[in-house]
Structure formats: C-alpha cells, structure tokens
BALUM-476243 format. One record per residue (C-alpha): residue in one letter; z, y, x. Coordinates in steps of 0.5 Angstrom, whole numbers, plus 500, padded with zeros to 3 digits. Layout:
<A, <Z, Y, X>>;
...
***
This chain:
<M, <667, 540, 733>>;
<M, <671, 540, 727>>;
<M, <677, 543, 731>>;
<A, <672, 548, 734>>;
<I, <670, 551, 727>>;
<L, <678, 551, 725>>;
<V, <679, 556, 731>>;
<M, <674, 560, 729>>;
<F, <676, 561, 722>>;
<L, <683, 562, 725>>;
<I, <680, 568, 729>>;
<L, <677, 570, 722>>;
<F, <683, 571, 718>>;
<L, <687, 575, 724>>;
<I, <680, 580, 724>>;
<N, <679, 581, 716>>;
<P, <671, 582, 716>>;
<A, <669, 588, 712>>;
<T, <664, 588, 707>>;
<S, <660, 594, 706>>;
<Q, <653, 596, 704>>;
<P, <647, 593, 708>>;
<I, <644, 599, 712>>;
<N, <637, 600, 711>>;
<N, <634, 600, 719>>;
<T, <627, 597, 718>>;
<E, <624, 602, 723>>;
<N, <627, 603, 730>>;
<N, <627, 610, 729>>;
<I, <632, 611, 724>>;
<N, <639, 611, 727>>;
<T, <645, 611, 721>>;
<P, <652, 610, 725>>;
<I, <655, 604, 723>>;
<R, <662, 605, 726>>;
<S, <665, 611, 730>>;
<F, <671, 614, 732>>;
<C, <674, 620, 735>>;
<G, <681, 620, 740>>;
<R, <688, 623, 739>>;
<N, <690, 625, 745>>;
<P, <687, 632, 746>>;
<P, <684, 634, 753>>;
<I, <689, 639, 757>>;
<I, <683, 644, 757>>;
<L, <678, 644, 753>>;
<S, <673, 648, 756>>;
<N, <673, 643, 763>>;
<F, <672, 637, 757>>;
<I, <666, 639, 754>>;
<N, <663, 641, 761>>;
<N, <665, 634, 764>>;
<R, <662, 631, 758>>;
<N, <656, 634, 757>>;
<S, <654, 633, 765>>;
<T, <656, 625, 763>>;
<F, <651, 625, 757>>;
<T, <646, 628, 761>>;
<E, <646, 623, 767>>;
<I, <646, 617, 762>>;
<R, <640, 620, 759>>;
<R, <637, 620, 766>>;
<Q, <638, 614, 767>>;
<I, <635, 611, 760>>;
<S, <629, 615, 762>>;
<S, <627, 610, 767>>;
<N, <623, 605, 763>>;
<G, <626, 597, 762>>;
<V, <633, 601, 763>>;
<Y, <638, 599, 757>>;
<Y, <645, 600, 760>>;
<A, <647, 606, 764>>;
<R, <654, 609, 765>>;
<S, <656, 615, 768>>;
<Q, <662, 620, 770>>;
<S, <664, 627, 771>>;
<L, <671, 629, 775>>;
<S, <671, 636, 776>>;
<D, <676, 640, 774>>;
<G, <681, 635, 771>>;
<D, <680, 632, 764>>;
<S, <675, 626, 766>>;
<V, <670, 623, 762>>;
<F, <667, 617, 764>>;
<G, <661, 615, 759>>;
<V, <658, 609, 758>>;
<V, <651, 607, 753>>;
<Q, <648, 600, 751>>;
<C, <641, 600, 748>>;
<R, <638, 593, 745>>;
<N, <633, 591, 749>>;
<Y, <627, 589, 744>>;
<L, <627, 598, 744>>;
<S, <622, 602, 748>>;
<T, <625, 608, 752>>;
<A, <623, 613, 747>>;
<Q, <627, 609, 741>>;
<C, <633, 608, 746>>;
<L, <633, 615, 748>>;
<A, <632, 617, 741>>;
<C, <639, 613, 739>>;
<L, <643, 616, 745>>;
<D, <641, 623, 742>>;
<A, <643, 621, 736>>;
<G, <650, 619, 738>>;
<V, <651, 625, 743>>;
<A, <650, 629, 737>>;
<E, <655, 626, 733>>;
<L, <660, 626, 738>>;
<D, <659, 633, 740>>;
<R, <664, 634, 734>>;
<C, <670, 630, 737>>;
<I, <674, 636, 741>>;
<T, <680, 633, 738>>;
<G, <681, 628, 743>>;
<N, <678, 626, 749>>;
<G, <676, 619, 748>>;
<A, <670, 618, 743>>;
<Y, <666, 611, 740>>;
<I, <660, 611, 736>>;
<S, <656, 604, 734>>;
<F, <648, 604, 731>>;
<D, <644, 598, 730>>;
<N, <640, 600, 736>>;
<C, <645, 602, 741>>;
<F, <652, 605, 742>>;
<L, <656, 610, 746>>;
<R, <662, 611, 749>>;
<Y, <666, 615, 753>>;
<A, <674, 616, 755>>;
<N, <678, 620, 760>>;
<Y, <680, 613, 764>>;
<V, <675, 608, 768>>;
<D, <678, 601, 766>>;
<F, <673, 599, 761>>;
<F, <667, 601, 767>>;
<N, <670, 594, 770>>;
<N, <672, 591, 763>>;
<P, <669, 592, 757>>;
<D, <674, 588, 752>>;
<V, <678, 595, 754>>;
<V, <680, 598, 748>>;
<E, <685, 602, 749>>;
<D, <685, 609, 746>>;
<A, <679, 607, 742>>;
<G, <684, 605, 736>>;
<F, <681, 599, 733>>;
<G, <679, 592, 735>>;
<P, <673, 588, 733>>;
<L, <669, 588, 726>>;
<G, <664, 584, 722>>;
<I, <660, 587, 716>>;
<C, <657, 583, 711>>;
<G, <651, 584, 707>>;
<N, <652, 585, 699>>;
<Q, <645, 581, 698>>;
<S, <645, 573, 698>>;
<A, <640, 568, 699>>;
<S, <637, 565, 694>>;
<E, <634, 558, 699>>;
<P, <638, 553, 699>>;
<T, <637, 551, 705>>;
<F, <638, 558, 708>>;
<R, <645, 557, 710>>;
<Q, <644, 552, 714>>;
<D, <638, 554, 718>>;
<V, <640, 561, 720>>;
<D, <647, 558, 722>>;
<G, <643, 552, 727>>;
<M, <640, 560, 729>>;
<L, <646, 563, 731>>;
<S, <649, 557, 734>>;
<D, <643, 557, 738>>;
<I, <644, 564, 740>>;
<R, <651, 563, 741>>;
<V, <651, 558, 747>>;
<A, <644, 561, 750>>;
<T, <647, 568, 751>>;
<P, <652, 568, 756>>;
<K, <647, 564, 760>>;
<T, <642, 569, 760>>;
<S, <641, 574, 766>>;
<N, <642, 581, 762>>;
<Y, <647, 577, 756>>;
<Y, <641, 579, 750>>;
<V, <638, 574, 746>>;
<A, <633, 575, 741>>;
<S, <631, 570, 736>>;
<T, <628, 568, 730>>;
<T, <628, 562, 725>>;
<Q, <623, 561, 719>>;
<I, <627, 558, 712>>;
<T, <623, 551, 710>>;
<S, <624, 552, 703>>;
<E, <621, 559, 703>>;
<N, <616, 563, 707>>;
<T, <622, 567, 710>>;
<T, <624, 569, 717>>;
<V, <630, 571, 719>>;
<F, <631, 576, 725>>;
<A, <637, 575, 730>>;
<I, <639, 578, 736>>;
<A, <646, 578, 740>>;
<Q, <648, 582, 746>>;
<C, <654, 583, 751>>;
<V, <655, 590, 755>>;
<E, <651, 589, 762>>;
<N, <657, 590, 766>>;
<T, <661, 584, 763>>;
<N, <662, 577, 766>>;
<Q, <660, 570, 763>>;
<G, <667, 569, 761>>;
<I, <668, 575, 757>>;
<C, <661, 575, 754>>;
<R, <662, 567, 752>>;
<N, <669, 569, 748>>;
<C, <666, 575, 745>>;
<I, <660, 572, 742>>;
<N, <663, 566, 739>>;
<M, <667, 572, 735>>;
<A, <661, 574, 733>>;
<Y, <659, 568, 731>>;
<A, <665, 565, 727>>;
<N, <664, 572, 723>>;
<L, <657, 572, 722>>;
<Y, <658, 565, 719>>;
<T, <663, 567, 714>>;
<C, <658, 572, 712>>;
<L, <652, 567, 710>>;
<P, <649, 566, 706>>;
<S, <649, 574, 705>>;
<T, <642, 576, 708>>;
<E, <644, 580, 713>>;
<A, <651, 581, 718>>;
<R, <653, 585, 723>>;
<F, <659, 584, 729>>;
<I, <661, 590, 733>>;
<S, <666, 590, 738>>;
<M, <667, 594, 745>>;
<G, <664, 588, 748>>;
<C, <658, 585, 744>>;
<F, <654, 586, 738>>;
<A, <651, 581, 734>>;
<R, <647, 582, 728>>;
<Y, <641, 578, 723>>;
<S, <637, 580, 718>>;
<V, <631, 578, 713>>;
<T, <629, 585, 715>>;
<P, <624, 585, 721>>;
<F, <628, 589, 726>>;
<F, <624, 587, 732>>;
<S, <617, 584, 733>>;
<D, <615, 577, 733>>;
<N, <613, 577, 740>>;
<Q, <620, 580, 743>>;
<T, <624, 574, 742>>;
<I, <627, 570, 748>>;
<Y, <625, 563, 750>>;
<I, <632, 559, 750>>;
<T, <631, 552, 750>>;
<N, <633, 550, 757>>;
<L, <639, 554, 756>>;
<L, <640, 549, 750>>;
<K, <640, 542, 754>>;
<E, <646, 542, 757>>;
<D, <650, 544, 750>>;
<S, <645, 540, 746>>;
<S, <648, 534, 742>>;
<K, <642, 532, 740>>;
<V, <640, 530, 747>>;
<P, <640, 522, 747>>;
<V, <646, 518, 751>>;
<I, <643, 515, 757>>;
<A, <647, 508, 758>>;
<G, <646, 502, 762>>;
<A, <645, 502, 769>>;
<V, <644, 510, 769>>;
<G, <652, 510, 766>>;
<G, <654, 505, 772>>;
<A, <651, 509, 777>>;
<C, <654, 515, 775>>;
<F, <661, 511, 774>>;
<L, <660, 509, 781>>;
<I, <658, 516, 784>>;
<I, <664, 519, 781>>;
<I, <669, 514, 785>>;
<I, <666, 515, 791>>;
<V, <666, 523, 791>>;
<S, <672, 523, 788>>;
<W, <675, 519, 794>>;
<L, <671, 524, 799>>;
<L, <674, 530, 796>>;
<F, <681, 527, 796>>;
<R, <680, 526, 804>>;
<R, <678, 533, 805>>;
<W, <683, 536, 799>>;
<K, <689, 533, 804>>;
<K, <686, 536, 810>>;
<S, <685, 543, 808>>;
<K, <692, 543, 803>>;
<K, <695, 547, 807>>;
<A, <690, 552, 809>>;
<K, <689, 554, 801>>;
<E, <697, 554, 801>>;
<D, <697, 559, 806>>;
<S, <690, 563, 803>>;
<P, <691, 569, 798>>;
<E, <687, 569, 792>>;
<L, <682, 574, 792>>;
<E, <679, 574, 786>>;
<G, <676, 580, 783>>;
<A, <676, 584, 790>>;
<I, <671, 585, 796>>;
<N, <672, 583, 802>>;
<Y, <671, 590, 806>>;
<N, <668, 589, 814>>;
<Y, <674, 592, 818>>;
<K, <670, 597, 822>>;
<D, <666, 599, 816>>;
<L, <673, 602, 814>>;
<Q, <675, 604, 821>>;
<L, <669, 609, 821>>;
<A, <670, 611, 814>>;
<T, <677, 613, 816>>;
<N, <675, 617, 822>>;
<N, <678, 611, 826>>;
<F, <685, 612, 822>>;
<S, <685, 619, 824>>;
<Q, <693, 622, 822>>;
<E, <688, 628, 819>>;
<N, <687, 622, 813>>;
<V, <693, 621, 812>>;
<L, <695, 621, 805>>;
<G, <702, 618, 805>>;
<K, <707, 613, 809>>;
<G, <711, 607, 806>>;
<G, <715, 602, 809>>;
<F, <709, 598, 812>>;
<G, <704, 602, 814>>;
<E, <700, 608, 812>>;
<V, <695, 610, 807>>;
<F, <689, 613, 809>>;
<K, <683, 617, 805>>;
<A, <676, 614, 807>>;
<I, <670, 615, 805>>;
<L, <665, 610, 805>>;
<E, <657, 609, 807>>;
<D, <655, 611, 799>>;
<Q, <660, 617, 799>>;
<S, <665, 614, 794>>;
<I, <672, 616, 796>>;
<V, <678, 610, 797>>;
<A, <684, 610, 800>>;
<V, <686, 605, 805>>;
<K, <693, 602, 806>>;
<R, <694, 600, 813>>;
<I, <699, 595, 813>>;
<E, <703, 594, 820>>;
<V, <705, 587, 823>>;
<G, <709, 590, 829>>;
<Y, <712, 585, 833>>;
<E, <711, 577, 833>>;
<K, <717, 575, 829>>;
<A, <715, 580, 824>>;
<K, <708, 577, 822>>;
<A, <709, 573, 817>>;
<K, <713, 577, 813>>;
<V, <707, 583, 813>>;
<K, <703, 578, 812>>;
<E, <706, 575, 806>>;
<E, <707, 582, 803>>;
<F, <699, 583, 804>>;
<E, <697, 577, 800>>;
<N, <702, 578, 795>>;
<E, <699, 584, 794>>;
<V, <692, 582, 794>>;
<K, <694, 576, 789>>;
<L, <697, 581, 784>>;
<V, <693, 587, 784>>;
<S, <686, 584, 784>>;
<N, <688, 581, 777>>;
<V, <692, 586, 774>>;
<H, <687, 592, 770>>;
<H, <690, 597, 766>>;
<R, <689, 604, 766>>;
<N, <697, 606, 769>>;
<L, <696, 601, 774>>;
<L, <693, 603, 780>>;
<R, <687, 599, 781>>;
<L, <685, 594, 788>>;
<L, <678, 595, 790>>;
<G, <678, 591, 796>>;
<W, <682, 588, 803>>;
<S, <680, 587, 810>>;
<S, <684, 581, 815>>;
<E, <681, 581, 821>>;
<G, <687, 578, 825>>;
<S, <693, 582, 825>>;
<N, <689, 588, 822>>;
<L, <691, 588, 815>>;
<L, <687, 593, 810>>;
<L, <688, 594, 803>>;
<V, <682, 599, 799>>;
<L, <685, 602, 793>>;
<E, <682, 607, 788>>;
<Y, <683, 614, 791>>;
<I, <688, 619, 787>>;
<P, <687, 626, 789>>;
<N, <693, 629, 786>>;
<G, <698, 624, 790>>;
<S, <705, 622, 788>>;
<L, <709, 624, 782>>;
<D, <715, 627, 788>>;
<R, <710, 632, 790>>;
<F, <711, 635, 784>>;
<L, <718, 634, 783>>;
<W, <721, 637, 789>>;
<G, <716, 637, 794>>;
<P, <710, 643, 795>>;
<R, <707, 643, 788>>;
<R, <715, 643, 785>>;
<G, <715, 647, 779>>;
<T, <707, 646, 777>>;
<L, <708, 641, 772>>;
<N, <710, 643, 764>>;
<W, <714, 639, 759>>;
<K, <707, 636, 756>>;
<Q, <705, 633, 762>>;
<R, <712, 630, 764>>;
<Y, <712, 626, 758>>;
<G, <706, 623, 759>>;
<I, <707, 621, 765>>;
<I, <714, 618, 763>>;
<Y, <709, 614, 757>>;
<G, <705, 612, 762>>;
<V, <709, 609, 766>>;
<A, <713, 605, 761>>;
<R, <706, 602, 758>>;
<G, <704, 601, 765>>;
<L, <710, 596, 766>>;
<A, <710, 594, 759>>;
<H, <703, 591, 761>>;
<L, <707, 587, 768>>;
<H, <712, 585, 763>>;
<N, <709, 583, 757>>;
<E, <702, 583, 756>>;
<F, <699, 580, 763>>;
<H, <698, 572, 762>>;
<I, <704, 571, 767>>;
<K, <711, 576, 768>>;
<I, <710, 581, 773>>;
<I, <717, 585, 776>>;
<H, <715, 590, 780>>;
<R, <722, 592, 784>>;
<D, <720, 598, 787>>;
<I, <719, 603, 781>>;
<K, <720, 611, 784>>;
<S, <718, 617, 784>>;
<S, <714, 616, 790>>;
<N, <710, 610, 788>>;
<I, <707, 614, 782>>;
<L, <700, 617, 783>>;
<L, <697, 622, 778>>;
<D, <690, 623, 777>>;
<N, <686, 629, 775>>;
<D, <689, 629, 769>>;
<F, <696, 627, 771>>;
<Q, <695, 620, 768>>;
<P, <700, 616, 772>>;
<K, <698, 610, 776>>;
<I, <703, 605, 778>>;
<A, <703, 604, 786>>;
<D, <705, 599, 792>>;
<F, <706, 592, 789>>;
<G, <708, 589, 795>>;
<L, <715, 587, 793>>;
<A, <712, 585, 786>>;
<R, <715, 578, 784>>;
<F, <713, 573, 778>>;
<Q, <718, 571, 774>>;
<P, <717, 563, 771>>;
<E, <717, 564, 763>>;
<D, <723, 559, 763>>;
<K, <728, 563, 766>>;
<S, <731, 569, 764>>;
<H, <732, 572, 772>>;
<I, <731, 569, 778>>;
<S, <736, 570, 784>>;
<T, <733, 573, 791>>;
<K, <735, 578, 796>>;
<F, <735, 584, 795>>;
<A, <729, 589, 796>>;
<G, <727, 595, 794>>;
<T, <730, 603, 795>>;
<L, <737, 605, 794>>;
<G, <738, 610, 788>>;
<Y, <733, 607, 784>>;
<T, <735, 599, 784>>;
<A, <739, 596, 778>>;
<P, <747, 594, 781>>;
<E, <746, 587, 778>>;
<Y, <740, 586, 783>>;
<A, <743, 590, 789>>;
<L, <750, 587, 789>>;
<H, <748, 581, 787>>;
<G, <740, 579, 788>>;
<I, <740, 577, 780>>;
<L, <732, 580, 778>>;
<S, <729, 580, 772>>;
<E, <725, 585, 769>>;
<K, <730, 589, 766>>;
<V, <731, 592, 774>>;
<D, <725, 595, 773>>;
<T, <727, 598, 767>>;
<Y, <733, 601, 770>>;
<S, <729, 604, 775>>;
<F, <724, 607, 770>>;
<G, <730, 610, 767>>;
<I, <733, 614, 774>>;
<V, <725, 616, 774>>;
<I, <725, 619, 768>>;
<L, <732, 623, 770>>;
<E, <728, 625, 776>>;
<I, <722, 627, 772>>;
<I, <727, 631, 767>>;
<S, <732, 635, 773>>;
<G, <726, 636, 778>>;
<R, <732, 633, 783>>;
<R, <732, 626, 787>>;
<C, <736, 620, 785>>;
<T, <739, 621, 792>>;
<D, <742, 628, 791>>;
<T, <749, 630, 789>>;
<N, <751, 635, 785>>;
<S, <753, 641, 790>>;
<D, <755, 645, 785>>;
<E, <761, 641, 783>>;
<P, <767, 638, 788>>;
<S, <766, 631, 785>>;
<M, <759, 631, 789>>;
<D, <756, 626, 784>>;
<Y, <749, 623, 783>>;
<L, <744, 624, 780>>;
<L, <745, 618, 775>>;
<E, <753, 620, 774>>;
<H, <751, 627, 773>>;
<A, <747, 626, 768>>;
<W, <752, 622, 764>>;
<K, <758, 627, 765>>;
<L, <753, 632, 762>>;
<Y, <751, 627, 756>>;
<E, <759, 626, 755>>;
<N, <760, 633, 754>>;
<K, <754, 635, 750>>;
<K, <751, 639, 755>>;
<Q, <744, 636, 757>>;
<V, <741, 642, 757>>;
<K, <744, 644, 764>>;
<F, <740, 637, 767>>;
<I, <734, 640, 765>>;
<D, <730, 643, 771>>;
<E, <731, 650, 772>>;
<T, <722, 651, 773>>;
<L, <721, 648, 766>>;
<D, <720, 652, 759>>;
<V, <723, 647, 754>>;
<S, <724, 652, 749>>;
<K, <720, 649, 744>>;
<H, <721, 642, 746>>;
<E, <729, 642, 747>>;
<Q, <730, 637, 742>>;
<H, <725, 632, 744>>;
<V, <728, 632, 751>>;
<M, <734, 631, 749>>;
<Q, <732, 625, 746>>;
<I, <728, 623, 752>>;
<I, <735, 624, 757>>;
<E, <738, 618, 752>>;
<I, <733, 613, 753>>;
<A, <733, 614, 761>>;
<L, <741, 613, 760>>;
<L, <740, 607, 756>>;
<C, <735, 604, 761>>;
<T, <741, 604, 766>>;
<Q, <746, 601, 761>>;
<S, <750, 595, 764>>;
<P, <750, 589, 762>>;
<V, <743, 587, 762>>;
<S, <743, 585, 755>>;
<T, <744, 592, 752>>;
<R, <737, 595, 756>>;
<P, <731, 595, 752>>;
<T, <725, 591, 754>>;
<M, <719, 596, 756>>;
<S, <715, 594, 750>>;
<E, <722, 597, 746>>;
<V, <721, 603, 750>>;
<V, <715, 604, 749>>;
<S, <716, 604, 741>>;
<M, <722, 608, 742>>;
<L, <718, 614, 746>>;
<P, <713, 617, 741>>;
<N, <719, 617, 735>>;
<G, <725, 619, 739>>;
<L, <730, 614, 741>>;
<S, <733, 609, 735>>;
<L, <740, 607, 738>>;
<G, <741, 602, 731>>;
<N, <748, 599, 733>>;
<R, <748, 600, 740>>;
<K, <752, 605, 743>>;
<L, <751, 608, 750>>;
<T, <757, 607, 755>>;
<R, <758, 610, 762>>;
<P, <753, 606, 767>>;
<T, <755, 602, 773>>;
<L, <755, 606, 779>>;
<I, <754, 605, 786>>;
<D, <758, 609, 791>>;
<H, <756, 612, 797>>;
<D, <760, 607, 801>>;
<R, <757, 600, 796>>;
<R, <750, 603, 798>>;
<I, <752, 603, 806>>;
<R, <754, 597, 806>>;
<I, <748, 594, 802>>;
<A, <743, 598, 806>>;
<S, <747, 595, 812>>;
<M, <747, 588, 811>>;
<N, <739, 588, 808>>;
<K, <737, 591, 815>>;
<G, <742, 587, 820>>;
<I, <745, 593, 822>>;
<H, <752, 594, 824>>;
<S, <757, 598, 819>>;
<E, <758, 603, 824>>;
<M, <751, 607, 825>>;
<P, <750, 613, 829>>;
<K, <753, 619, 827>>;
<E, <748, 623, 828>>;
<R, <744, 625, 823>>;
<D, <737, 625, 826>>;
<T, <738, 618, 829>>;
<K, <733, 613, 827>>;
<V, <733, 605, 829>>;
<Q, <727, 602, 830>>;
<L, <727, 595, 827>>;
<Q, <720, 590, 826>>;
<S, <716, 597, 825>>;
<V, <720, 600, 820>>;
<E, <724, 605, 820>>;
<V, <732, 605, 819>>;
<Y, <736, 611, 818>>;
<D, <743, 612, 819>>;
<E, <747, 613, 812>>;
<V, <746, 620, 811>>;
<D, <738, 619, 811>>;
<V, <739, 613, 806>>;
<M, <743, 616, 802>>;
<E, <739, 623, 802>>;
<K, <732, 621, 802>>;
<G, <731, 614, 798>>;
<I, <729, 610, 804>>;
<N, <726, 603, 803>>;
<V, <730, 597, 804>>;
<D, <725, 591, 804>>;
<T, <728, 584, 805>>;
<H, <722, 579, 803>>;
<S, <725, 572, 800>>;
***
C-alpha cells in the first residue's frame, strides 16, 4: 500500500496540479469553462473547415438529443479539412442540461478558426474536435491538443478533523469501482461524521475507452485529488477522464451509483479465510496447474505459429469478397510485391481498403504467411496519426486479407511524378515530410518496442484528405531488441531507398529508416524518383549523388521541382535539403535519430559540430548484383527491356527496370 502511495505522489510531481479559484457551479444549467485550447495548425481552406465543423457539431447534437445519451461522436470529411468531433456529458444531467453544455462549448469553440483542432472542458461536459481520427479509438491521444492532465484544488479548507480521512475513503472506493462499471461512471456521497456535511463526488472515463486506460486515468485522478485535501472541492481533467468532489451539491442524492459489489474483491476489510478452505484452494491450484501444464505442452507450437491479433476484427472472407465485388480489377487501388489492394464498401456503407496477400506456389506459402502475420502483429498494436491503421484481417486457408483504413488520395508518388504531379505546394510537401518523421519517431522511440519499417518509400506513404501522410505496408518491418545497436539479417527492401550498410552487409538498425527518409525528402523536393538519372549531365548520376554535387557547388536551387513555387520559402527548402543529406550520411553514427529530425524540421537545421560529407553511394553495377543475389537470379539477365521473370508470385524485372522503377527486393529473414 505504501509503495502505491509513493508512486502516486511521484506522478503528482510530474503533473504539477494547479490551484485556482473554486468554480461556483451549484446549478447544472450554469456552464463556466474550466479549460480550453485552440489548435495552432491552420486549416488549408477555412470555409471547408468551418462547414465540416458545423456539420460535425450538428450531428453530435442530434445524437445527444436522445434521452439517456451522454456520449456522441461524428465526423465530416467533405472537400478536405476533415473534422472529427466528440462530446461527453456527465451522467447526472438531464438531456436538456447536456444539450445546454454542448451548446455552450460550441459557442466557445466557434471562435477557434486559427487551428484545425480545439478542446473545452466544463464541469458538466467536455467537447473536442481535431483533423485526425486517432482519439476516436484512443482517448489518451493528445497530439495537437497541446496539454496534459490537470489537477485543480479549491482555495477553501474544511475545518472538520475527519474530512481528509472520510473523503479519501470515498475517493478510494470510486477509484476501484469506476473502471468496473459498464459506462465507466460513478457518483457517490459521504457524510462527514464530525459535522452535518455531505461531500459529493463523481468520476467518469470517456465511454469509448477500455478498462485498462480508464483504470490508469482514474488512478491519476485519485492521486491528484488526494493532494488537494482538505480543500472543500477539487477537480481533475484529462483527455481520458474527469473527476470531482465538492461540499456543494452538484447532483441529487438519488443519483448515486451503488458500488459495494464492485469493491468486495479489492477491499482490504475482507476477513482472511484460513484452515480447510486455504488447504482446499492450495490443492485445487496444484491440480489446475498440472492440467494447464499438460495442455500448454500440447498447444505450444500452435500458439507460437498464431499471430497476435489484439485490437483487430476478424472479418468473414465472403463478406470482404462481396465488398470488393469479388476482387474486381475496377476496385484495385494499388499493387505491391505480395499482392493487390482493393477498395471495399462494407455492409454498413463504410469504405475500407483490403490488401490481398498472394500465396503463390507451395514453397512460398511459409514466407507469405510470415509476411501476413508480421503485418497483423505490428499494425494492430500501433496507433499514430501518421501510421496507417489496421482495422481487421481474414485468414481462411490460402486467402489472407488485411482490412486497412481507406485513404482516398492514394500514395505520395502519384503527386510527385504520377497523374497529379505539380499539385502539391511547399506547405503541403513540408507537412508530409514532418508527418512521416513523426510517424517514424513513434515507431523507433515512442512505442514500447523499437520497430524498423525497412521499406520507407514514396509509394508506401499515403495522403489523407488534408494531405497528412500515413506510413503504410509493414510487411517487412522488424523488431529491434533494446540491448542491441543493430541486427544482422538478409536484405529486404527497395533498391535506391535502402542504406548502403544494410544493402551490402545486412546490418539493420533504425538508422536504415533514417536513410530512406532522407531519400524520400529528396524525392519530395525534386519531384523525381530516386532511381532516375540526371539525363542533362554526361555523368548520369542518381538522385542522391546529383543532390550532393549541387550542394557542394551551392546550387541546390537547381534541385527543386520546376512545378514548385518556393519564391517565399527558398531558404527553408535549402535547410530541408541539408537535413535530407544529413539523414543519408555514413558512417551510421553521423545520421540523426528520427526524434532529432523531428526537432530539427520546424526550426531549421542545427548541425552543431557535425559536417556534411559525401554520402556512400551504391553504383549501377552493385545495385544489379544486390538484386540478382537476393532473388537468386543469374547475373546475366535477359537484355530485352520489357522482359519479366516470374518467381514465387513476385514480379522480378530486368536490371533496367530495377534501376528505373525501384522494384521491391523482398527476402524474409
């Protein structure tokens, strides 16, 4: 118990509870803002943003108008500048009071036109909107909200000597009970024994959360409120939960929640049962353990071979077949090394992307199944606004399907050298660069394990309606143990994007992704493929070498895409080119981490004592040998430009195509 209290106090030092004047809200029809925030990232087209925000608020209000509905969310995605909105009312309110709080929040947030995200909190409700969907499924996501949890203590202290003890007991019970209720809400009261005073308290987690997140949030709330005692009132506010106590009534006595049954298993007051019952329990444990051990031995291999599918829905194959119109070519969104991606309209009319993994002939099945399970394991547990979200999966025999978030704009390469070339301005291109950096930093440093993507390239970066990037295709991704600086493995990736130490020697670390990211930056700025040669010069340099030579000669401006107007941003573009070249440096230790890159990008390059040197380049002949070695293709490949060799259901192109099209070289370790 002492250890738990110490941990709670440690949390308090990190959160810094604030002290404020107590907010007088004795009547539930009074809504005084406690905390609000307007985002800093401006919308692309203000009129589109306002229309989508109004539409989102209107739909949320319609939902809340139903009796007994305290939580609602909606989204509007028309014409870009998407808006995702959420409201949570306290369960002691009437429908009219909930609507009044919502309307007060909408009126306040209507003034937030400088940013595409905002948040406001009242005692009676909170309202939030943003231009990304992550917090719909994870209320802990703060992203652009810009602030963390907050404790607010009142400025009046109770005179009753037992106040601290009695209120602490009530808050402790609420802490245990709230995550166990069906709607994550508890309202309770306690009578102060020394005086005729009643203390009212509630705790509430956002309804779309899960028990684990709710428990963590309420534990933090309890720790904050405890430090406020003996204040006569206090509040705790965070994205995931809200808690409050006060000697002023703010709900009726008949609105309390019966929680005694929820406390039994956690109560320290339960008497210890000894003797025969204890002995019987011990005997049962021995028997059950023996039976479980036998069962574990029989099923060990099956468990090792099955993917961890937490957080993803297991879809029916026939439903997905129907949703894609029997995988019609008209629905194809793209093609990759291990299959095609289809647009699908589910029964509820929601649009998703379905990736069909092609198994090929018998010898390829094990590797393809490994690719499938690898992607499901990784993506189902990773959530970030710049990473493509896995919605579900289907595995029936050789039919392996991934159900993914649908991104209507498609991949970045379409905007750089495809049919939509020249439509991205510098602000949008920089936003894509920054978003990809944030996504990679999350994979490398902010997730509970380090994940290396291994195949960062323009065709694996998708753009949503607001041109926010989402990193896709985790089939080649690998874990990196915390105690190792790198791992040694066979090469798997795309020539032209892959770091030389990995392509040539199989040395894999997170800096391989950094290198690939640098190459993608050069593509975004130049509007050219990394495998294109500089046809205007006799040297026929690839993109990286061309960029380096222009940098050496202080002529980087010639590197910029001719369709891009950077007259007002030329200096900024020059700095981003330097960051790209820094990401491609050798040795590996001279490359920045992706977290460092994220901090460099907004403020311009800060080299410190580092000096840019000529990157290690993989020439034409080496690229051909790598492609041949990793595919088992004879070095003397067919000379005809259009010749293709079929191997394990993966198209392998001749050396000219490998150079010019950046074909995947996939060998799974």
